N, C-alpha and C positions, 0 to 999 in steps of 0.2 A: 466133327466140323472144324474146318481150318479157320483159325482166327488171326494167325500171324504168319508171316513169311520171313525167314532169315535168309539174307543174301550174302554170298561171298563177294568180294570186290574185284580182285585181279583176275583177268581172263574169264570173268563171268559178266560183269557190267563194264569194266574198263578193259580194253584190249591191250594189256600190259606188254605182251610179247611183241606186238606190232610197234608200240612206242619205243621199246628197247632197240628193235631192229632199225627204226628210223634214226634213232640217236647214234647208233653205230655207223649207219650209212653217212650221216652228216659229218661225224668225227673222222671217218676214214677219208672222206673227200677233203676235209681240212688238212689231213696228213699229206695227201697228194699235193695240195697247194704249198705246204711248207717245204716238202722235200723235192718236188718236181719228179717224183718217181711213182710207179704203179704200186698201189697199196691194196690190190684186190684181195690178197690173202690175209690182210691184217685183222679183220673182224674175227675170223676163225681162230687165229693164234692168240688174240687177246682174250677171247672167251675161254680158251683152254688154259691159258696162264692164270687168269683170274680164278677159275674153278679150283685149280691146284693150290694156288696161294691161299685162298679163302679157307680151304680145309686144313691148312697147316697152323692156323692161329689157335690160341687157347680159347678164343670166343666161339669156336666152331660148333661145339655141342649146344651152346646157348642159342646160336642163330638157328640151328635146326629145330630146337624146341619151340622157339618163338615163331619161326617160319620166315626167315629173311634170306633171300638167295644171293649168290655172288654178284649178280648184275645190279641188285639194289645197293650192294656195297660200293659199286662204282659211282653212285650219285647221291646216296643218303649222307646226312651229317651225323645222325645218331646222337644228337644232343638231347638225350632223354634221361630221366631219373634212373638211378640204379648203377651199381659198379660195372656190370657187364656192358651196358650201353656206353658208359664213360670210357671203358677200355676200348670198345669199338671206335669211339670218336677219335681216340689217339692213334689207332691203327690205320684207319681208312686213307688218310692222305698219302702215306707211303705205299699202302696196298694198291691204290689207283696208279701211282707213278710206276711202281714195279710191274704191274700187269701190262700197262701200255708199252713200257720200255722192253719187256720180254717179248711182246708181240712184234715190235719193230725189229728187234734183233733177229727173230726167226725169219723175217722176210728181208734180212740183210740191209737194213737202213742204217747208215752211219749217223753218228751224233745222236743215237737213239735215246740217251738219257735226257738230254735237253728237250728233244721233241716229245718224248714220253710225258714229261712234266706238263707241257703245253696241252697235249691231248687229254691228259688226266683232268685238267681244269676245264677243258672245252666240253667233254662228254656230259657232265651234270647239267650244263646250260642247254645242250642239245636235247637232253631227255625232258627237261621242263618245257621246252618249246613244242614238244610232240605228244601231248596227251591225246589218246585215241579212245573214243567211246564206241562200243558196238552201236550200229545205227538204230537198232530197235530198243535199246536200253531205256531211254526216257519215255517212249510211248508205253512200254509195258509197265514201268513204275507209275506213270500217270494213271493208267487203268486200275492198277492194284490199290493205289493209295486210298481210293474212295471206299474200299471194301475190307481192307486188312490192316492190321498193325504191321509195320515194316521195320526190320532191324538189320543193320549191316554188321556182319560178323567176319572180321578180317584178321589174318595173321600179319605180323610185321611190327616195325618200330612206330610208336605213336607219331613222332615228328615226320617220318617219311609218308606214312599212310595219310596223315593230315595234309601234307603237301600235295599228294595226289588228288585229294578232295578239293584242295584250294585251287588247283589248276584245271579242275573240271567242276566248277561251282554249281552246275545244274543238278548234281547227284544228291548231295547231302540233305537238301530241304525235303526230299521225299521220305526221309527216315526219322522215325520216332526216337531212335537210339542207335549209337555206333559203339560197338565193342571191338577193341583192338588188343590182340594178344599181348603185345609188349607192355601195355598198361595193366592188363589183368594178371600177367605173370606166367602164363602158360598158353600154348597155342593149340589150335586144332591139330590132331584129332582128339586131344584129351577131352573126355566127356565133361570135365568140370567147367570148361569155358562155355559149353552149350547149356549146362545147367544154370550158369551165371546169366546167360542171355535170357533163358526162360524166366528167371526171377524178375527181370525188368518189366514183364507184363503180367506176372502172377498167373501164368498159364501152365497147363500140363503138357507133357511132351506130345500127346496125341492131337493137340490143337495147333500144331506148328508144322510147317514144311521147311526144310533146309535146301536151298538151291545153290549149287556150286559146280565147278568144272573139274575139281580134283578128287579122284577116288580115294587117295591116300590121306586126305585131310578132311574135306567137307563131307564126303559120303560115309566113310568108315566112322568118323567122329559122331555124326548124327545117329548112325546105327547104334553106337555104344551108349548114346544118351536116350535111346528109345524114340528118336524123332524120325519121321518119314523123310526120305531124301529124294531130290530131283537132280539127276546128273545131266548137266548140259554138255553133250558130247558133240561139239561143233566139228571136230576133226575126224569124226567117225572112227574113233579108236576101237580096237577089239575089246570085247567084254573081259573083265578080270575074273579069274577062276573062283576067287573066294569073296571078293567085295562086290556085292550085288545091290545096286541102288533100288529104292522102292519104285521109282519111275525114271525113265530116260527120255530126253528130248534132244533135238539137234539144233533148235533155234529157240531163242527166248520167248518168242510170241506163242510157241506151242504151250507154254505154261498157262496162258489164259484159257486155252481149250481144256487143258487138264483139270484146272480148277473148276470149270463148269461141270465136268463129269463127276467131280468129287462132291 
């Protein structure tokens, strides 16, 4: 019998990809205002530059283990406890400026260093202005709250994941507990974070479902911990040859029907 449901946050309840997309659109529009030039290729170039730069830092292995992506590095402060987070905190100001400057250079914008600095400061504010919830998230959580313990199990920096919850204040009240990888010390798919989440309710693995969008973190991690998984496959991605979710849905409301069957 299912007694608790663990939810991933980004691109499961919050549409993080859409928020990042909107922030890029706003920032690139600001770049056009500053330069008077067409900046239509800027987003693509900044994404590429950011991804390459991000992988070059000593903190890269840590960010992979905790689950912090390059685009979160473009707006997070990482003022969290621990030497790796403090190292990230010192890196990100120059990382942002370099990523935007490199993107501008690629599309042949003059004075790219000065403008890059302005865009680096603008993007975090644009991201904060654009939190996007999937339209069904709150309705589903409302329905589930009456019948199940709910836990949010999210990879990332405590300060940044906390900020995401702050700018979408409707979400957190539904949850009995929030577990963030950066505070725990290791991220999904490591089974230890799932076991830690189980201990919050004193439940066994077979009494829980894990709901998430990411096969490589949410689904395989749940499997390693002996927890049944629900893959929300909104983009209708092809099945993975070796990572098989217990259940698959394409819309969050399908979770309610699934639970009725269980």
